[in-house]
N, CA, C, O and CB atoms as a CASP TS submission, in Angstrom:
PFRMAT TS
TARGET T0000
AUTHOR 0000-0000-0000
METHOD Language model
MODEL 1
PARENT N/A
ATOM      1  N   MET     1    -155.987 157.230  24.597  1.00  0.00           N
ATOM      2  CA  MET     1    -155.439 154.966  24.946  1.00  0.00           C
ATOM      3  C   MET     1    -156.256 154.012  24.982  1.00  0.00           C
ATOM      4  O   MET     1    -155.900 152.833  24.959  1.00  0.00           O
ATOM      5  CB  MET     1    -154.833 154.373  26.508  1.00  0.00           C
ATOM      6  N   SER     2    -157.082 154.278  25.023  1.00  0.00           N
ATOM      7  CA  SER     2    -158.630 153.451  26.105  1.00  0.00           C
ATOM      8  C   SER     2    -159.437 152.895  24.554  1.00  0.00           C
ATOM      9  O   SER     2    -160.075 151.843  24.515  1.00  0.00           O
ATOM     10  CB  SER     2    -160.171 155.190  27.446  1.00  0.00           C
ATOM     11  N   SER     3    -159.238 153.936  23.182  1.00  0.00           N
ATOM     12  CA  SER     3    -160.285 154.007  22.511  1.00  0.00           C
ATOM     13  C   SER     3    -159.080 153.206  21.808  1.00  0.00           C
ATOM     14  O   SER     3    -159.606 152.158  21.434  1.00  0.00           O
ATOM     15  CB  SER     3    -161.188 155.381  22.071  1.00  0.00           C
ATOM     16  N   LEU     4    -157.839 153.184  21.476  1.00  0.00           N
ATOM     17  CA  LEU     4    -156.372 152.505  20.403  1.00  0.00           C
ATOM     18  C   LEU     4    -157.438 151.119  20.845  1.00  0.00           C
ATOM     19  O   LEU     4    -158.259 150.531  20.141  1.00  0.00           O
ATOM     20  CB  LEU     4    -153.922 152.579  21.162  1.00  0.00           C
ATOM     21  N   LEU     5    -156.894 150.800  22.854  1.00  0.00           N
ATOM     22  CA  LEU     5    -156.826 149.307  22.348  1.00  0.00           C
ATOM     23  C   LEU     5    -158.523 148.585  22.335  1.00  0.00           C
ATOM     24  O   LEU     5    -158.804 147.397  22.494  1.00  0.00           O
ATOM     25  CB  LEU     5    -155.669 148.347  23.572  1.00  0.00           C
ATOM     26  N   CYS     6    -159.324 149.559  22.130  1.00  0.00           N
ATOM     27  CA  CYS     6    -161.074 148.650  22.229  1.00  0.00           C
ATOM     28  C   CYS     6    -160.191 148.777  20.279  1.00  0.00           C
ATOM     29  O   CYS     6    -160.186 147.579  19.996  1.00  0.00           O
ATOM     30  CB  CYS     6    -163.570 150.003  23.001  1.00  0.00           C
ATOM     31  N   ILE     7    -159.694 149.353  19.297  1.00  0.00           N
ATOM     32  CA  ILE     7    -159.591 148.661  17.951  1.00  0.00           C
ATOM     33  C   ILE     7    -159.337 147.492  17.822  1.00  0.00           C
ATOM     34  O   ILE     7    -159.954 146.503  17.425  1.00  0.00           O
ATOM     35  CB  ILE     7    -158.804 149.093  17.223  1.00  0.00           C
ATOM     36  N   LEU     8    -157.752 147.820  18.430  1.00  0.00           N
ATOM     37  CA  LEU     8    -156.434 146.839  18.173  1.00  0.00           C
ATOM     38  C   LEU     8    -156.875 145.127  18.968  1.00  0.00           C
ATOM     39  O   LEU     8    -156.398 144.099  18.487  1.00  0.00           O
ATOM     40  CB  LEU     8    -154.736 147.753  19.164  1.00  0.00           C
ATOM     41  N   LYS     9    -157.778 145.091  20.141  1.00  0.00           N
ATOM     42  CA  LYS     9    -158.740 143.856  20.780  1.00  0.00           C
ATOM     43  C   LYS     9    -159.774 144.001  21.116  1.00  0.00           C
ATOM     44  O   LYS     9    -160.183 143.394  22.106  1.00  0.00           O
ATOM     45  CB  LYS     9    -158.431 143.271  21.787  1.00  0.00           C
ATOM     46  N   SER    10    -160.433 144.712  20.535  1.00  0.00           N
ATOM     47  CA  SER    10    -162.332 144.920  20.341  1.00  0.00           C
ATOM     48  C   SER    10    -162.539 145.732  21.888  1.00  0.00           C
ATOM     49  O   SER    10    -161.695 146.274  22.601  1.00  0.00           O
ATOM     50  CB  SER    10    -163.578 142.863  20.267  1.00  0.00           C
ATOM     51  N   HIS    11    -164.178 145.549  22.091  1.00  0.00           N
ATOM     52  CA  HIS    11    -164.185 146.138  22.969  1.00  0.00           C
ATOM     53  C   HIS    11    -164.583 145.624  24.280  1.00  0.00           C
ATOM     54  O   HIS    11    -165.238 144.583  24.238  1.00  0.00           O
ATOM     55  CB  HIS    11    -164.686 146.947  22.620  1.00  0.00           C
ATOM     56  N   LYS    12    -164.327 146.136  25.485  1.00  0.00           N
ATOM     57  CA  LYS    12    -165.018 144.874  26.593  1.00  0.00           C
ATOM     58  C   LYS    12    -165.821 145.469  27.456  1.00  0.00           C
ATOM     59  O   LYS    12    -165.927 146.592  27.950  1.00  0.00           O
ATOM     60  CB  LYS    12    -163.958 144.006  27.586  1.00  0.00           C
ATOM     61  N   ILE    13    -166.759 143.703  27.568  1.00  0.00           N
ATOM     62  CA  ILE    13    -168.335 144.100  28.285  1.00  0.00           C
ATOM     63  C   ILE    13    -168.316 143.284  29.546  1.00  0.00           C
ATOM     64  O   ILE    13    -168.207 142.120  29.931  1.00  0.00           O
ATOM     65  CB  ILE    13    -169.873 143.600  27.264  1.00  0.00           C
ATOM     66  N   ASN    14    -168.549 145.031  30.173  1.00  0.00           N
ATOM     67  CA  ASN    14    -168.643 144.242  31.668  1.00  0.00           C
ATOM     68  C   ASN    14    -169.877 143.103  31.642  1.00  0.00           C
ATOM     69  O   ASN    14    -170.735 143.529  30.869  1.00  0.00           O
ATOM     70  CB  ASN    14    -169.033 145.485  33.036  1.00  0.00           C
ATOM     71  N   ARG    15    -170.083 142.438  31.934  1.00  0.00           N
ATOM     72  CA  ARG    15    -171.328 141.344  32.046  1.00  0.00           C
ATOM     73  C   ARG    15    -172.273 141.704  33.829  1.00  0.00           C
ATOM     74  O   ARG    15    -173.235 141.335  34.502  1.00  0.00           O
ATOM     75  CB  ARG    15    -170.363 139.296  32.009  1.00  0.00           C
ATOM     76  N   ASN    16    -171.669 142.207  33.824  1.00  0.00           N
ATOM     77  CA  ASN    16    -172.215 142.812  35.191  1.00  0.00           C
ATOM     78  C   ASN    16    -173.174 144.549  35.383  1.00  0.00           C
ATOM     79  O   ASN    16    -173.925 145.093  36.192  1.00  0.00           O
ATOM     80  CB  ASN    16    -170.690 142.919  36.079  1.00  0.00           C
ATOM     81  N   ARG    17    -172.573 144.820  34.164  1.00  0.00           N
ATOM     82  CA  ARG    17    -173.508 145.984  33.925  1.00  0.00           C
ATOM     83  C   ARG    17    -174.467 146.051  32.688  1.00  0.00           C
ATOM     84  O   ARG    17    -174.893 147.072  32.147  1.00  0.00           O
ATOM     85  CB  ARG    17    -172.692 147.150  33.846  1.00  0.00           C
ATOM     86  N   VAL    18    -174.715 144.742  32.354  1.00  0.00           N
ATOM     87  CA  VAL    18    -175.029 144.706  31.559  1.00  0.00           C
ATOM     88  C   VAL    18    -176.990 145.343  31.473  1.00  0.00           C
ATOM     89  O   VAL    18    -177.045 146.479  31.941  1.00  0.00           O
ATOM     90  CB  VAL    18    -174.445 143.447  31.312  1.00  0.00           C
ATOM     91  N   TRP    19    -178.253 144.881  31.050  1.00  0.00           N
ATOM     92  CA  TRP    19    -179.000 145.812  31.222  1.00  0.00           C
ATOM     93  C   TRP    19    -179.955 145.526  30.280  1.00  0.00           C
ATOM     94  O   TRP    19    -179.237 145.199  29.335  1.00  0.00           O
ATOM     95  CB  TRP    19    -178.426 147.001  31.187  1.00  0.00           C
ATOM     96  N   PHE    20    -181.452 145.395  29.770  1.00  0.00           N
ATOM     97  CA  PHE    20    -182.695 144.798  29.284  1.00  0.00           C
ATOM     98  C   PHE    20    -183.901 146.422  28.759  1.00  0.00           C
ATOM     99  O   PHE    20    -184.861 147.086  29.147  1.00  0.00           O
ATOM    100  CB  PHE    20    -183.391 143.620  30.887  1.00  0.00           C
ATOM    101  N   ASP    21    -182.687 146.254  27.406  1.00  0.00           N
ATOM    102  CA  ASP    21    -184.082 147.968  27.041  1.00  0.00           C
ATOM    103  C   ASP    21    -185.583 147.823  26.703  1.00  0.00           C
ATOM    104  O   ASP    21    -186.481 148.648  26.536  1.00  0.00           O
ATOM    105  CB  ASP    21    -183.694 148.975  25.399  1.00  0.00           C
ATOM    106  N   GLY    22    -185.508 145.954  26.650  1.00  0.00           N
ATOM    107  CA  GLY    22    -187.296 145.938  25.893  1.00  0.00           C
ATOM    108  C   GLY    22    -187.225 144.642  25.074  1.00  0.00           C
ATOM    109  O   GLY    22    -188.019 143.711  24.935  1.00  0.00           O
ATOM    110  N   LEU    23    -185.408 145.022  24.336  1.00  0.00           N
ATOM    111  CA  LEU    23    -185.322 144.777  23.058  1.00  0.00           C
ATOM    112  C   LEU    23    -184.315 143.789  22.818  1.00  0.00           C
ATOM    113  O   LEU    23    -184.510 142.814  22.092  1.00  0.00           O
ATOM    114  CB  LEU    23    -185.116 145.911  22.367  1.00  0.00           C
ATOM    115  N   HIS    24    -182.896 144.100  23.609  1.00  0.00           N
ATOM    116  CA  HIS    24    -182.215 143.397  23.426  1.00  0.00           C
ATOM    117  C   HIS    24    -181.322 144.110  24.648  1.00  0.00           C
ATOM    118  O   HIS    24    -181.853 144.789  25.527  1.00  0.00           O
ATOM    119  CB  HIS    24    -181.888 143.193  22.013  1.00  0.00           C
ATOM    120  N   HIS    25    -179.614 143.804  24.555  1.00  0.00           N
ATOM    121  CA  HIS    25    -178.908 143.828  25.575  1.00  0.00           C
ATOM    122  C   HIS    25    -178.090 144.811  25.694  1.00  0.00           C
ATOM    123  O   HIS    25    -177.731 145.192  24.580  1.00  0.00           O
ATOM    124  CB  HIS    25    -178.367 142.873  25.697  1.00  0.00           C
ATOM    125  N   ARG    26    -177.571 145.470  26.643  1.00  0.00           N
ATOM    126  CA  ARG    26    -177.340 146.754  26.418  1.00  0.00           C
ATOM    127  C   ARG    26    -176.417 147.148  27.222  1.00  0.00           C
ATOM    128  O   ARG    26    -176.594 146.488  28.246  1.00  0.00           O
ATOM    129  CB  ARG    26    -178.361 147.500  26.492  1.00  0.00           C
ATOM    130  N   THR    27    -175.158 148.127  27.430  1.00  0.00           N
ATOM    131  CA  THR    27    -173.991 148.455  28.072  1.00  0.00           C
ATOM    132  C   THR    27    -172.776 149.313  27.082  1.00  0.00           C
ATOM    133  O   THR    27    -172.742 149.560  25.876  1.00  0.00           O
ATOM    134  CB  THR    27    -173.474 147.050  28.620  1.00  0.00           C
ATOM    135  N   ASN    28    -171.957 149.580  28.067  1.00  0.00           N
ATOM    136  CA  ASN    28    -171.077 149.900  27.438  1.00  0.00           C
ATOM    137  C   ASN    28    -169.921 150.076  27.625  1.00  0.00           C
ATOM    138  O   ASN    28    -169.667 150.296  28.809  1.00  0.00           O
ATOM    139  CB  ASN    28    -171.302 150.506  27.105  1.00  0.00           C
ATOM    140  N   CYS    29    -169.001 150.078  26.901  1.00  0.00           N
ATOM    141  CA  CYS    29    -168.438 149.390  26.700  1.00  0.00           C
ATOM    142  C   CYS    29    -166.773 150.003  27.969  1.00  0.00           C
ATOM    143  O   CYS    29    -166.400 151.175  28.008  1.00  0.00           O
ATOM    144  CB  CYS    29    -168.582 149.279  25.032  1.00  0.00           C
ATOM    145  N   ASP    30    -166.078 148.808  28.842  1.00  0.00           N
ATOM    146  CA  ASP    30    -165.010 149.224  29.751  1.00  0.00           C
ATOM    147  C   ASP    30    -164.245 150.687  29.620  1.00  0.00           C
ATOM    148  O   ASP    30    -164.070 151.791  30.137  1.00  0.00           O
ATOM    149  CB  ASP    30    -164.011 148.182  29.612  1.00  0.00           C
ATOM    150  N   ARG    31    -164.020 150.057  28.826  1.00  0.00           N
ATOM    151  CA  ARG    31    -162.185 150.676  28.162  1.00  0.00           C
ATOM    152  C   ARG    31    -162.958 152.163  27.312  1.00  0.00           C
ATOM    153  O   ARG    31    -162.361 153.187  27.642  1.00  0.00           O
ATOM    154  CB  ARG    31    -160.993 149.016  26.375  1.00  0.00           C
ATOM    155  N   CYS    32    -164.276 152.456  26.200  1.00  0.00           N
ATOM    156  CA  CYS    32    -163.912 153.528  25.762  1.00  0.00           C
ATOM    157  C   CYS    32    -164.863 154.131  26.395  1.00  0.00           C
ATOM    158  O   CYS    32    -164.650 155.285  26.766  1.00  0.00           O
ATOM    159  CB  CYS    32    -163.741 153.701  24.449  1.00  0.00           C
ATOM    160  N   GLY    33    -165.983 153.581  26.640  1.00  0.00           N
ATOM    161  CA  GLY    33    -167.506 153.508  27.146  1.00  0.00           C
ATOM    162  C   GLY    33    -168.986 154.322  26.174  1.00  0.00           C
ATOM    163  O   GLY    33    -170.038 154.911  26.423  1.00  0.00           O
ATOM    164  N   LEU    34    -168.055 153.790  24.796  1.00  0.00           N
ATOM    165  CA  LEU    34    -168.984 153.495  23.607  1.00  0.00           C
ATOM    166  C   LEU    34    -170.296 152.266  23.935  1.00  0.00           C
ATOM    167  O   LEU    34    -170.127 151.075  24.197  1.00  0.00           O
ATOM    168  CB  LEU    34    -167.893 152.905  22.314  1.00  0.00           C
ATOM    169  N   PRO    35    -171.788 153.126  23.799  1.00  0.00           N
ATOM    170  CA  PRO    35    -172.719 152.066  24.154  1.00  0.00           C
ATOM    171  C   PRO    35    -172.848 151.288  22.897  1.00  0.00           C
ATOM    172  O   PRO    35    -173.005 151.712  21.752  1.00  0.00           O
ATOM    173  CB  PRO    35    -174.118 152.594  24.693  1.00  0.00           C
ATOM    174  N   MET    36    -172.748 150.034  23.339  1.00  0.00           N
ATOM    175  CA  MET    36    -173.354 148.621  23.167  1.00  0.00           C
ATOM    176  C   MET    36    -174.168 148.004  22.683  1.00  0.00           C
ATOM    177  O   MET    36    -175.032 148.791  22.296  1.00  0.00           O
ATOM    178  CB  MET    36    -173.596 148.242  23.782  1.00  0.00           C
ATOM    179  N   ILE    37    -174.442 146.969  22.446  1.00  0.00           N
ATOM    180  CA  ILE    37    -175.594 146.357  21.951  1.00  0.00           C
ATOM    181  C   ILE    37    -174.921 144.983  22.102  1.00  0.00           C
ATOM    182  O   ILE    37    -173.707 144.793  22.023  1.00  0.00           O
ATOM    183  CB  ILE    37    -176.162 146.845  20.425  1.00  0.00           C
ATOM    184  N   ARG    38    -175.757 144.151  22.304  1.00  0.00           N
ATOM    185  CA  ARG    38    -176.032 142.777  22.208  1.00  0.00           C
ATOM    186  C   ARG    38    -176.965 142.363  20.682  1.00  0.00           C
ATOM    187  O   ARG    38    -178.100 142.789  20.894  1.00  0.00           O
ATOM    188  CB  ARG    38    -176.883 142.412  23.659  1.00  0.00           C
ATOM    189  N   ASP    39    -176.944 142.080  20.063  1.00  0.00           N
ATOM    190  CA  ASP    39    -178.474 141.601  19.015  1.00  0.00           C
ATOM    191  C   ASP    39    -177.815 140.210  18.294  1.00  0.00           C
ATOM    192  O   ASP    39    -176.674 140.333  18.740  1.00  0.00           O
ATOM    193  CB  ASP    39    -179.050 143.127  17.385  1.00  0.00           C
ATOM    194  N   ILE    40    -177.757 138.749  17.334  1.00  0.00           N
ATOM    195  CA  ILE    40    -177.261 137.874  16.839  1.00  0.00           C
ATOM    196  C   ILE    40    -176.375 137.976  16.930  1.00  0.00           C
ATOM    197  O   ILE    40    -175.849 137.188  17.716  1.00  0.00           O
ATOM    198  CB  ILE    40    -177.441 137.604  16.029  1.00  0.00           C
ATOM    199  N   THR    41    -175.642 138.797  16.370  1.00  0.00           N
ATOM    200  CA  THR    41    -174.190 138.383  15.379  1.00  0.00           C
ATOM    201  C   THR    41    -173.652 138.950  17.207  1.00  0.00           C
ATOM    202  O   THR    41    -172.750 139.641  16.734  1.00  0.00           O
ATOM    203  CB  THR    41    -173.543 139.697  13.218  1.00  0.00           C
ATOM    204  N   GLY    42    -173.515 139.164  18.604  1.00  0.00           N
ATOM    205  CA  GLY    42    -173.034 139.594  19.274  1.00  0.00           C
ATOM    206  C   GLY    42    -172.787 140.440  19.741  1.00  0.00           C
ATOM    207  O   GLY    42    -173.933 140.772  20.045  1.00  0.00           O
ATOM    208  N   TRP    43    -172.199 141.185  20.117  1.00  0.00           N
ATOM    209  CA  TRP    43    -171.928 142.959  21.302  1.00  0.00           C
ATOM    210  C   TRP    43    -171.263 143.521  20.077  1.00  0.00           C
ATOM    211  O   TRP    43    -170.858 142.519  19.487  1.00  0.00           O
ATOM    212  CB  TRP    43    -170.479 143.010  23.237  1.00  0.00           C
ATOM    213  N   ARG    44    -171.045 144.218  19.614  1.00  0.00           N
ATOM    214  CA  ARG    44    -171.471 145.364  18.345  1.00  0.00           C
ATOM    215  C   ARG    44    -172.039 146.863  19.081  1.00  0.00           C
ATOM    216  O   ARG    44    -172.997 146.967  19.848  1.00  0.00           O
ATOM    217  CB  ARG    44    -173.005 144.600  17.218  1.00  0.00           C
ATOM    218  N   PRO    45    -171.212 147.865  18.632  1.00  0.00           N
ATOM    219  CA  PRO    45    -171.254 149.430  19.445  1.00  0.00           C
ATOM    220  C   PRO    45    -172.991 149.385  18.496  1.00  0.00           C
ATOM    221  O   PRO    45    -173.315 148.732  17.504  1.00  0.00           O
ATOM    222  CB  PRO    45    -169.494 151.190  18.836  1.00  0.00           C
ATOM    223  N   PHE    46    -173.807 150.402  19.360  1.00  0.00           N
ATOM    224  CA  PHE    46    -174.805 150.981  19.877  1.00  0.00           C
ATOM    225  C   PHE    46    -175.145 152.318  18.004  1.00  0.00           C
ATOM    226  O   PHE    46    -174.450 153.288  17.702  1.00  0.00           O
ATOM    227  CB  PHE    46    -174.155 151.779  21.846  1.00  0.00           C
ATOM    228  N   ASP    47    -176.050 151.922  17.429  1.00  0.00           N
ATOM    229  CA  ASP    47    -175.826 152.988  16.214  1.00  0.00           C
ATOM    230  C   ASP    47    -177.266 153.913  16.745  1.00  0.00           C
ATOM    231  O   ASP    47    -178.288 153.381  17.178  1.00  0.00           O
ATOM    232  CB  ASP    47    -175.906 152.143  14.221  1.00  0.00           C
ATOM    233  N   PRO    48    -177.081 155.196  16.612  1.00  0.00           N
ATOM    234  CA  PRO    48    -178.908 155.527  17.188  1.00  0.00           C
ATOM    235  C   PRO    48    -179.550 155.299  15.943  1.00  0.00           C
ATOM    236  O   PRO    48    -180.672 154.800  15.851  1.00  0.00           O
ATOM    237  CB  PRO    48    -179.435 157.380  17.823  1.00  0.00           C
ATOM    238  N   GLN    49    -178.603 155.787  14.644  1.00  0.00           N
ATOM    239  CA  GLN    49    -179.974 155.543  13.243  1.00  0.00           C
ATOM    240  C   GLN    49    -180.294 154.075  13.686  1.00  0.00           C
ATOM    241  O   GLN    49    -181.266 153.779  14.381  1.00  0.00           O
ATOM    242  CB  GLN    49    -179.318 155.583  11.079  1.00  0.00           C
ATOM    243  N   GLN    50    -179.622 153.433  13.339  1.00  0.00           N
ATOM    244  CA  GLN    50    -180.276 151.608  12.754  1.00  0.00           C
ATOM    245  C   GLN    50    -180.910 151.365  14.031  1.00  0.00           C
ATOM    246  O   GLN    50    -182.110 151.097  13.979  1.00  0.00           O
ATOM    247  CB  GLN    50    -178.864 150.000  12.313  1.00  0.00           C
ATOM    248  N   ASP    51    -180.450 151.396  14.972  1.00  0.00           N
ATOM    249  CA  ASP    51    -181.290 151.165  16.711  1.00  0.00           C
ATOM    250  C   ASP    51    -181.992 151.309  17.002  1.00  0.00           C
ATOM    251  O   ASP    51    -182.784 150.512  17.504  1.00  0.00           O
ATOM    252  CB  ASP    51    -181.201 151.525  17.706  1.00  0.00           C
ATOM    253  N   ALA    52    -182.116 152.737  16.801  1.00  0.00           N
ATOM    254  CA  ALA    52    -183.873 153.316  16.642  1.00  0.00           C
ATOM    255  C   ALA    52    -185.094 152.515  16.652  1.00  0.00           C
ATOM    256  O   ALA    52    -185.635 151.782  15.824  1.00  0.00           O
ATOM    257  CB  ALA    52    -184.140 153.956  15.313  1.00  0.00           C
ATOM    258  N   ASP    53    -185.366 152.886  17.866  1.00  0.00           N
ATOM    259  CA  ASP    53    -187.057 152.109  18.012  1.00  0.00           C
ATOM    260  C   ASP    53    -187.822 152.680  19.522  1.00  0.00           C
ATOM    261  O   ASP    53    -187.211 153.155  20.479  1.00  0.00           O
ATOM    262  CB  ASP    53    -186.870 149.936  18.188  1.00  0.00           C
ATOM    263  N   SER    54    -188.942 152.531  19.442  1.00  0.00           N
ATOM    264  CA  SER    54    -189.864 153.539  20.358  1.00  0.00           C
ATOM    265  C   SER    54    -190.379 152.612  21.058  1.00  0.00           C
ATOM    266  O   SER    54    -191.377 152.821  21.748  1.00  0.00           O
ATOM    267  CB  SER    54    -191.016 154.512  19.699  1.00  0.00           C
ATOM    268  N   ARG    55    -189.689 151.262  20.982  1.00  0.00           N
ATOM    269  CA  ARG    55    -189.862 149.835  22.264  1.00  0.00           C
ATOM    270  C   ARG    55    -188.914 149.930  23.403  1.00  0.00           C
ATOM    271  O   ARG    55    -188.970 149.205  24.396  1.00  0.00           O
ATOM    272  CB  ARG    55    -189.455 148.149  21.598  1.00  0.00           C
ATOM    273  N   ARG    56    -188.391 150.491  23.280  1.00  0.00           N
ATOM    274  CA  ARG    56    -187.377 150.498  23.815  1.00  0.00           C
ATOM    275  C   ARG    56    -187.004 150.974  24.800  1.00  0.00           C
ATOM    276  O   ARG    56    -186.061 151.734  24.578  1.00  0.00           O
ATOM    277  CB  ARG    56    -186.860 150.710  23.308  1.00  0.00           C
ATOM    278  N   GLY    57    -187.294 150.907  25.898  1.00  0.00           N
ATOM    279  CA  GLY    57    -187.075 151.751  27.135  1.00  0.00           C
ATOM    280  C   GLY    57    -185.640 151.856  27.861  1.00  0.00           C
ATOM    281  O   GLY    57    -184.660 151.143  27.646  1.00  0.00           O
ATOM    282  N   PRO    58    -185.753 152.879  28.739  1.00  0.00           N
ATOM    283  CA  PRO    58    -184.468 153.279  29.529  1.00  0.00           C
ATOM    284  C   PRO    58    -183.156 152.833  30.485  1.00  0.00           C
ATOM    285  O   PRO    58    -183.266 152.067  31.442  1.00  0.00           O
ATOM    286  CB  PRO    58    -184.875 153.861  30.101  1.00  0.00           C
ATOM    287  N   HIS    59    -182.355 153.228  30.208  1.00  0.00           N
ATOM    288  CA  HIS    59    -181.544 152.247  31.491  1.00  0.00           C
ATOM    289  C   HIS    59    -182.066 152.345  32.953  1.00  0.00           C
ATOM    290  O   HIS    59    -181.853 153.522  33.243  1.00  0.00           O
ATOM    291  CB  HIS    59    -179.892 152.719  31.682  1.00  0.00           C
ATOM    292  N   PRO    60    -182.484 151.901  33.741  1.00  0.00           N
ATOM    293  CA  PRO    60    -183.230 151.299  34.940  1.00  0.00           C
ATOM    294  C   PRO    60    -182.716 152.115  35.511  1.00  0.00           C
ATOM    295  O   PRO    60    -183.420 152.351  36.492  1.00  0.00           O
ATOM    296  CB  PRO    60    -183.163 149.909  35.487  1.00  0.00           C
ATOM    297  N   ASN    61    -181.531 152.979  35.504  1.00  0.00           N
ATOM    298  CA  ASN    61    -181.051 154.355  36.645  1.00  0.00           C
ATOM    299  C   ASN    61    -181.184 155.197  36.085  1.00  0.00           C
ATOM    300  O   ASN    61    -180.495 156.078  36.600  1.00  0.00           O
ATOM    301  CB  ASN    61    -179.699 154.614  37.255  1.00  0.00           C
ATOM    302  N   ALA    62    -181.939 155.738  34.833  1.00  0.00           N
ATOM    303  CA  ALA    62    -181.675 156.653  34.534  1.00  0.00           C
ATOM    304  C   ALA    62    -183.578 157.792  34.946  1.00  0.00           C
ATOM    305  O   ALA    62    -184.797 157.638  34.877  1.00  0.00           O
ATOM    306  CB  ALA    62    -180.915 156.288  32.951  1.00  0.00           C
ATOM    307  N   GLN    63    -182.533 158.839  35.350  1.00  0.00           N
ATOM    308  CA  GLN    63    -183.646 160.166  35.547  1.00  0.00           C
ATOM    309  C   GLN    63    -184.660 160.641  34.431  1.00  0.00           C
ATOM    310  O   GLN    63    -184.549 160.734  33.209  1.00  0.00           O
ATOM    311  CB  GLN    63    -182.811 161.503  35.785  1.00  0.00           C
ATOM    312  N   GLY    64    -186.018 160.991  35.589  1.00  0.00           N
ATOM    313  CA  GLY    64    -186.184 161.769  34.543  1.00  0.00           C
ATOM    314  C   GLY    64    -187.924 160.902  35.022  1.00  0.00           C
ATOM    315  O   GLY    64    -188.935 161.140  34.361  1.00  0.00           O
TER
END
């Protein structure tokens, strides 16, 4: 159901949960949980193949 809302209305960004990975701002969609990235075109789904970069830092709360 939540992913259907994302298809119809677009993903929902919670600006209080955005973090900076060293290259771009990132978060997860509040509706469907999909990882999101903000680039010069705006918010879009994070694509691991297209967006992979060793300069990206982990989420600030990542365990490891």
